[in-house]
C-alpha positions in Angstrom: 0.0 0.0 0.0 2.9 2.4 0.7 4.2 1.9 -2.9 0.8 3.1 -4.3 0.8 6.1 -1.9 4.4 7.0 -2.9 3.5 6.8 -6.6 0.4 9.0 -6.1 2.5 11.6 -4.3 5.0 11.7 -7.1 2.3 12.1 -9.7 0.8 15.0 -7.6 4.2 16.7 -7.5 4.6 16.3 -11.3 1.1 17.7 -11.9 1.8 20.7 -9.7 5.1 21.4 -11.5 3.4 21.1 -14.9 0.6 23.5 -13.8 3.2 26.1 -12.7 5.3 25.6 -15.8 2.5 26.1 -18.2 0.7 29.0 -16.4 -0.5 31.4 -19.1 0.7 34.4 -17.0 4.3 33.2 -17.4 3.9 33.0 -21.2 2.1 36.3 -21.6 4.4 38.1 -19.2 7.5 36.7 -20.8 6.4 37.6 -24.3 5.5 41.1 -23.3 8.8 41.7 -21.6 10.8 40.4 -24.6 8.8 42.4 -27.1 8.8 45.4 -24.8 12.6 45.4 -24.6 12.8 45.2 -28.4 10.3 48.0 -29.0 11.9 50.2 -26.3 15.3 49.8 -27.9 13.9 50.7 -31.3 12.2 53.7 -29.8 15.2 55.1 -27.9 16.8 56.7 -31.0 14.1 57.1 -33.7 14.8 58.5 -37.1 13.3 61.9 -38.2 11.0 60.1 -40.6 9.6 57.9 -37.8 9.0 61.0 -35.6 7.3 62.8 -38.5 5.0 59.8 -39.1 4.0 59.7 -35.4 3.6 63.5 -35.3 6.5 64.1 -33.0 5.5 61.4 -30.5 8.1 58.8 -29.5 5.5 56.1 -30.0 7.9 53.1 -30.0 9.5 54.2 -26.8 6.1 54.7 -25.0 4.6 51.5 -26.4 7.8 49.5 -25.4 7.7 50.9 -21.9 4.0 50.1 -21.5 4.7 46.5 -22.8 7.5 46.2 -20.2 5.2 47.3 -17.4 2.4 45.0 -18.5 4.8 42.0 -18.8 6.4 42.7 -15.4 2.9 43.0 -13.9 2.0 39.5 -15.2 5.3 38.0 -13.9 4.9 39.7 -10.4 1.3 38.5 -10.3 2.6 34.9 -11.0 5.2 35.2 -8.2 2.7 36.6 -5.6 -0.2 34.2 -6.5 1.2 31.0 -7.9 -1.1 28.5 -9.5 -2.5 25.9 -7.2 -3.5 22.4 -8.3 -7.0 21.5 -7.4 -7.1 19.0 -4.5 -9.8 16.9 -6.0 -11.0 16.3 -9.5 -14.7 16.7 -10.5 -17.1 14.5 -8.6 -18.7 12.0 -11.0 -21.7 11.7 -8.7 -22.7 15.3 -9.5 -23.7 14.4 -13.1 
């Protein structure tokens, strides 16, 4: 009986690890941070033609910084409130 209990415990740990690994907040936050860095770098030194198109606004810089803030928000949210694996599955008697 202890072998079965040990196997169940190992599967629960793997399930919890998979739930944390594939949390959508990690994916969204990571992508926003990566793209935010790229767009911010592109917006630091814009050409005169780019500024003229954007009517003098450093749009790439502001958009990149906003993307960085949003990405960091998702990653901080993930750190403060990690995903929890449900204790029990759905009850088949409820159907």
